[in-house]
N, C-alpha and C positions, 0 to 999 in steps of 0.2 A: 504494500500500500504506500502510495506516494504522499508524503506530508508536505504541508505548506511551509514556506520559508519563514513565516512569522513576521511580527511587526518590526523588530529591530533589523533583521536582515533586509526587509523591504525598504526601511528608511535608509540604511547604509547603501543599498544598491542605487537608490535615487540620488543620494548624496555623492556617490562616486561618479555617477553620470554627470551631475552638475560640475563636479571637479574636472571631469574630462573636457567639458565645454569651456570651462575657465582656462584650462591649460592650452587648449587649442587656439584660444583667442589671445593669449599673451603676446605673441609676436605682433599682432595687429595693434593691440592696446599699447604696446611699448612705443609705437610710432607716435601715439597721441599723449602718452604719459611716460616719460623716460624712466620713472622709478618702478615701472611694472616689469616683472620678469620672473621666471621660474627660479626658485631656490633649489640648487642642485649641489648636494653634499656641502651645504653651508654657504655657498656663494650664489649671489643673485646674478643670473645670466643676462647678458645683453647681446645685441647684434646677431651674428650668424649662429652662435651657440644656442641662443634662445629660440631662434627661428627653426632649428633642427630638433632640439631636445624637448622643448615644451609640447609640440604636437605629438612626439613619440610617447610622452607621458599621457597625453590625451587619449591616444589609441590604447595604451595599457589600461587606462581606467574604463574605457568603453568595454573592452573585453572582460575586465574584472567585474564590472557592474552586471553584464549579461550573465557571467558565470554565477554570481550571487543570485540574481533574479531567477535563473533556471535551475539553481541548486546543482551546479556542475562540479565535478571532482577537481577540475583544474583550478577552480577558484581558491582552493585551500592552500596550495603552495604560493599562489599569488598573494594571498592575504598574509602569509607568514613573512614573505620577502618584503612586502610593502610595510608591514608593521615594524620590522627591523630597520628598514630604510627611514621611515618617518621619525623614529626616535633618534637615530643617528643624525639625520638631517637637522632636526631641531637643536640637538646638542652642538653640532658643528656651526650652525648659523649663529647661535648664541656666543660660541667661542670666537668666531671670525669677527662678528660685529659687536661683541660685548653688549648685547641687548639694545643696540642703537637702531632698532627697526622702525623708528618713528614714534615710539612710545617710551617715555621715561618712567611710566608708572609700573613698578614691579608687579603689582597685582594683575594688571592687564597682561603683562608678559607671561605670568604664571598660568593664567586662564588660557591664553593662546597656545602655549606649549602643552598644557594638560589636555586640552581638547584635541590638538593636533596629534598627540600620541595615543590618547585614550580610545578614539574611534577606530584607528587601524588595529590596535591591540584587541579591542572588544570584538571587532569583525573576525579576526584570526581565532580568538578563543571560541566564539560561537560556532564558526565553521568547523573547528577542530572537535568540539563537543558533538556536533551533528554530522560528522564525517560519514557515518554509516548511511545517512540519508542522501548523500551526494551521488549523483549518477554519472 
């Protein structure tokens, strides 16, 4: 019997699809707002690097969102890889920029880093716990 993905995985799949759209638009948005760029291993990308890597991340998130939505087995290693990357990326960004991402309020930074790490980790945990239901 096939089980439904549930509320949280539905929310996460939609969120990752929105993240995909955001990443795919970053090269275009960077032409209008120079501060816009994908953060990749702690560094905010610009120019050609952003033009190539941001859409690749967008494609990754589309495939990932579809995998979560359809409860596909391939979403599990994607979730684990992205959870590790998201935590590492947040730590590196903070190290590289010393928290100077436009907010000097440490509470705002903590919330941003907590959500940015908690959602990928939660997705990986839920998919791991439900791995027997993945097809």
